[in-house]
C-alpha positions as CSV (number, residue, x, y, z in Angstrom):
1,M,113.9,98.6,107.7
2,L,111.1,100.3,108.6
3,F,113.3,102.5,110.9
4,I,116.2,102.6,109.3
5,G,117.3,105.5,106.6
6,R,118.1,108.9,106.1
7,V,115.6,109.9,108.9
8,V,116.5,107.4,112.1
9,I,113.7,106.7,114.3
10,N,114.0,105.1,117.9
11,P,111.4,102.1,117.8
12,I,110.9,103.3,121.9
13,D,109.7,106.2,120.6
14,I,106.2,104.4,119.2
15,L,106.0,102.4,122.3
16,T,105.8,105.7,124.4
17,S,104.4,107.3,121.8
18,N,107.2,110.0,121.8
19,L,107.1,110.4,117.8
20,T,107.5,113.5,116.4
21,Q,105.4,114.4,113.2
22,R,107.8,114.4,111.0
23,D,108.7,110.5,112.1
24,W,105.0,110.0,112.1
25,I,104.9,110.9,109.2
26,V,107.7,109.1,107.5
27,L,106.8,105.6,109.0
28,S,103.3,106.0,107.9
29,L,103.0,107.7,104.9
30,I,106.6,106.5,103.1
31,R,107.6,103.6,104.6
32,L,105.5,101.4,105.3
33,P,103.6,101.4,101.8
34,R,107.4,100.7,100.3
35,I,108.0,98.3,102.7
36,I,104.7,96.4,102.0
37,I,105.2,97.0,98.4
38,S,109.0,96.0,98.2
39,M,108.3,93.4,100.0
40,S,105.4,92.4,97.0
41,V,107.9,92.5,94.5
42,G,110.5,90.6,96.1
43,A,107.9,87.5,96.7
44,A,106.4,87.6,93.3
45,L,109.5,88.3,91.2
46,S,111.0,85.0,93.5
47,I,108.4,83.0,93.5
48,S,107.9,83.0,89.6
49,G,111.7,82.1,89.3
50,A,111.2,79.2,91.9
51,T,108.2,78.1,89.7
52,L,109.7,78.5,86.1
53,Q,113.0,76.5,87.4
54,G,110.8,73.6,88.7
55,I,108.7,73.0,85.6
56,S,111.4,73.7,83.1
57,R,113.8,71.4,85.1
58,N,116.9,74.4,84.6
59,P,118.5,75.7,87.4
60,L,119.1,79.0,85.2
61,V,116.1,80.0,84.5
62,G,114.5,83.0,85.7
63,P,111.6,85.5,85.2
64,E,112.9,87.5,82.8
65,I,113.2,84.6,79.9
66,L,109.4,84.9,78.4
67,G,110.5,88.3,77.7
68,V,108.0,89.6,80.1
69,S,110.9,92.1,81.6
70,A,111.7,93.4,78.0
71,G,108.2,94.0,76.9
72,A,107.9,95.8,80.2
73,G,110.6,97.9,80.0
74,F,109.9,99.1,76.2
75,G,105.8,99.5,77.2
76,A,106.8,101.3,80.3
77,A,109.7,103.9,78.3
78,L,107.1,104.2,75.4
79,A,104.7,106.0,77.9
80,L,107.3,108.0,79.7
81,L,108.0,109.1,76.4
82,Y,104.4,110.4,75.4
83,F,102.3,110.9,78.3
84,E,102.6,111.9,81.8
85,G,102.5,110.3,85.1
86,I,102.9,106.9,86.8
87,I,99.7,105.2,85.7
88,P,99.9,105.3,82.1
89,V,103.7,103.8,82.7
90,Q,102.2,100.9,85.3
91,I,99.6,100.5,82.2
92,F,101.7,100.2,79.1
93,A,104.0,98.3,81.0
94,F,101.8,95.5,82.3
95,T,100.2,95.1,78.8
96,F,103.4,94.9,76.8
97,G,105.0,92.4,79.3
98,L,101.6,90.1,79.0
99,S,101.8,91.3,74.9
100,A,105.8,89.7,74.8
101,V,104.8,86.3,76.8
102,L,101.8,86.1,74.7
103,L,103.8,86.2,71.6
104,T,106.5,84.1,73.2
105,F,103.8,81.3,73.6
106,L,102.8,82.1,69.6
107,I,105.7,81.7,68.4
108,S,107.2,78.6,70.7
109,K,103.9,76.8,69.8
110,S,103.8,77.6,65.5
111,I,107.7,76.0,66.2
112,K,107.4,72.1,65.4
113,S,110.7,70.6,67.9
114,R,111.3,67.0,68.1
115,G,113.1,67.8,71.3
116,N,112.2,69.3,74.5
117,S,109.2,72.0,74.7
118,I,110.2,73.7,77.5
119,L,113.9,74.4,75.4
120,V,111.5,75.9,72.6
121,L,109.7,78.3,75.1
122,I,113.1,79.7,76.1
123,L,114.2,80.3,73.0
124,S,111.2,82.2,71.8
125,G,111.4,84.0,74.8
126,I,115.3,85.1,74.1
127,A,114.2,86.3,70.4
128,I,111.4,87.8,71.8
129,S,113.4,89.6,74.4
130,A,116.0,90.8,72.3
131,V,113.4,91.9,69.8
132,F,111.8,94.1,72.8
133,S,115.2,95.2,73.3
134,A,116.2,97.0,70.2
135,A,112.9,98.3,70.3
136,L,113.7,99.8,73.5
137,G,117.2,101.4,72.3
138,I,115.4,103.0,69.7
139,L,112.6,105.0,72.6
140,K,116.1,105.4,74.0
141,Y,117.8,107.1,71.3
142,I,114.8,109.1,70.0
143,A,114.5,110.3,73.4
144,D,115.0,113.9,74.9
145,P,118.4,113.6,76.2
146,Y,117.6,116.2,79.0
147,D,113.8,115.4,79.3
148,K,112.7,112.3,78.6
149,L,115.7,110.0,79.0
150,P,117.1,110.3,82.1
151,A,113.5,109.6,83.1
152,I,113.1,106.2,81.4
153,V,116.9,105.7,82.2
154,F,115.8,105.8,86.2
155,W,112.8,103.9,85.9
156,L,114.5,100.8,84.0
157,L,116.7,100.4,86.8
158,G,114.3,100.1,89.1
159,S,113.1,102.3,92.2
160,F,110.6,102.1,95.2
161,S,110.6,106.0,95.8
162,S,107.6,107.0,94.5
163,A,106.2,104.1,96.6
164,S,103.2,105.6,98.1
165,W,99.5,104.1,99.6
166,S,97.9,104.8,96.4
167,D,100.0,102.4,94.8
168,I,99.3,99.4,97.1
169,L,95.9,98.3,94.7
170,N,98.7,97.8,92.1
171,V,99.6,95.0,94.2
172,V,96.7,92.6,93.8
173,P,97.5,91.5,90.6
174,M,101.1,90.2,91.8
175,M,98.7,88.9,94.6
176,I,96.4,86.7,92.2
177,G,99.9,85.3,90.4
178,V,101.3,83.9,94.0
179,V,98.5,82.6,95.3
180,S,97.7,80.6,92.5
181,I,101.7,79.0,92.2
182,V,101.3,78.7,95.7
183,L,98.1,76.4,95.9
184,L,99.5,74.9,93.3
185,R,102.7,73.9,94.1
186,W,102.5,70.4,94.9
187,R,101.7,70.2,91.2
188,V,105.7,71.7,90.3
189,N,107.4,68.3,91.8
190,I,105.3,66.5,89.6
191,L,105.9,68.7,86.4
192,S,109.5,68.6,87.2
193,L,109.7,64.9,86.8
194,G,108.7,65.2,83.1
195,E,105.7,65.1,80.9
196,E,105.9,61.2,80.4
197,E,106.1,60.7,84.5
198,A,103.3,63.5,85.1
199,K,101.0,61.7,82.1
200,T,101.8,58.9,84.2
201,L,100.5,60.6,87.2
202,G,97.3,61.3,86.3
203,V,97.9,65.3,85.7
204,N,97.3,66.8,82.6
205,Y,100.9,68.3,82.2
206,G,100.0,70.8,79.4
207,L,97.1,72.6,80.8
208,T,98.9,72.5,84.5
209,R,102.1,73.7,83.2
210,A,99.8,76.6,81.2
211,V,98.5,78.3,84.3
212,L,101.4,77.4,86.0
213,L,103.3,79.6,83.3
214,I,100.5,82.1,82.8
215,A,100.6,82.7,86.7
216,A,104.3,83.5,86.9
217,T,104.0,85.7,84.0
218,L,101.4,87.8,86.2
219,A,103.6,88.3,89.1
220,T,106.2,89.2,87.3
221,A,104.5,91.5,85.0
222,A,102.8,93.2,87.6
223,A,106.1,93.8,89.7
224,V,108.0,95.3,86.9
225,A,104.6,97.7,85.8
226,V,105.1,98.6,89.5
227,C,108.4,99.5,90.1
228,G,110.5,98.8,86.7
229,L,112.9,96.6,85.8
230,I,114.9,94.3,89.0
231,S,116.9,91.8,87.9
232,W,118.4,88.9,89.8
233,V,116.0,88.5,92.3
234,G,114.0,85.6,90.5
235,L,116.7,83.9,89.6
236,I,119.4,84.2,92.7
237,V,116.6,84.0,95.8
238,P,115.2,80.1,94.9
239,H,118.5,78.9,94.9
240,I,119.4,80.3,98.3
241,T,116.1,78.7,99.2
242,R,116.8,75.3,97.5
243,R,120.0,75.6,99.6
244,I,118.6,76.0,103.2
245,V,115.0,73.8,102.4
246,G,115.6,71.6,100.1
247,P,113.9,71.2,96.8
248,D,110.6,70.1,97.4
249,H,108.4,72.8,96.0
250,K,105.3,72.2,98.7
251,I,108.0,73.8,100.9
252,L,110.6,75.7,99.0
253,I,107.9,78.3,96.9
254,P,106.5,79.3,100.2
255,A,110.3,79.9,101.8
256,T,110.9,81.3,98.8
257,L,108.1,83.6,98.9
258,S,109.3,84.8,102.8
259,V,113.0,84.7,101.9
260,G,112.9,86.8,98.6
261,A,110.2,89.3,100.7
262,I,113.4,89.8,102.8
263,F,115.7,89.9,100.3
264,M,114.1,92.9,98.7
265,V,113.4,94.8,101.3
266,V,117.2,94.7,102.6
267,C,117.9,95.9,99.2
268,D,115.2,98.9,99.2
269,C,116.8,99.8,102.5
270,L,120.3,99.3,101.4
271,A,119.4,101.5,98.4
272,R,118.4,104.6,100.4
273,S,120.9,104.2,103.3
274,L,124.0,104.1,101.5
275,Y,124.4,107.6,100.5
276,S,122.7,111.0,100.7
277,F,120.5,110.3,97.6
278,E,118.6,107.1,96.3
279,V,120.5,104.2,94.5
280,P,118.4,102.7,92.1
281,I,117.5,99.3,93.5
282,G,118.4,97.3,90.3
283,I,121.4,98.7,91.0
284,I,121.8,96.9,94.4
285,T,120.2,93.8,93.8
286,S,122.6,93.2,90.6
287,L,125.6,93.4,92.6
288,V,124.4,91.5,95.0
289,G,123.5,88.9,92.6
290,A,126.3,88.9,89.9
291,P,128.2,87.5,93.0
292,I,126.1,84.9,94.4
293,F,125.4,83.9,90.4
294,L,129.5,83.1,89.9
295,L,129.4,80.6,93.1
296,L,126.4,79.4,91.6
297,L,128.5,78.9,88.7
298,K,131.6,77.5,90.6
299,Y,130.0,75.5,93.5
300,G,126.4,74.4,92.4
301,D,127.3,71.2,91.9
302,K,129.4,70.7,94.9
303,R,127.2,71.9,97.2
304,K,129.4,74.2,99.0
305,W,127.8,77.0,100.2
């Protein structure tokens, strides 16, 4: 993917040191940091989805359920409306994404349920997402239709077009969440058995679940803050990987990390190569993810694909 795009570069030219100055600039300053960031985002969203699906025992759960995407989208739109530059966008997206998750936790904890606490958490996340989505709609309604509104809409669709070496530091929060999940991946198997079974095996169910949820939230919020809203990745990639390596999270989570990174790089390559202009990557992931989702609905229990 490093050599594919509107500027096609021959890999042999690198080995023979025949790169032109233009090709070197494209490779070192544009494509290489973009690939690193896109791989990090794909890994973060995918591993978060696999973790949330495991601990909730719900195969249709994705990183969006905790309200992080809606909260981050609102924060980014707010920054785009009132500030200039990418740094306020990232700060606001990250802050409001984490705030949305905190509200989800607080609401779910305040509701006394006789049933599954995870279900209450999911429903709380849906409610918080609806609130932030409505607030985002208000911002889009009052935004300048000739200046601010196009910028907000484009950011919400997701893009790596502004990726540069200066953005590499923004990958650090994602990697903190990813590394935490990888180190605790074997505990996801235990949590997926249920609360009673986990306690029987000597695992602190509440604490372990909270740590994994926070790690998944941190990875997702940081990813959204870097590149905008990118849907379907956290839902689809874990399913694809599970078909390949099985349900054991000790293997599934590292494999999902790798598949997610590759999936995002391929989608980004399509986004910048299909047309003379760059297509927002959120559109590409939706076009790929929706058909796979329909296949999951049709063949999910039959394991025919």
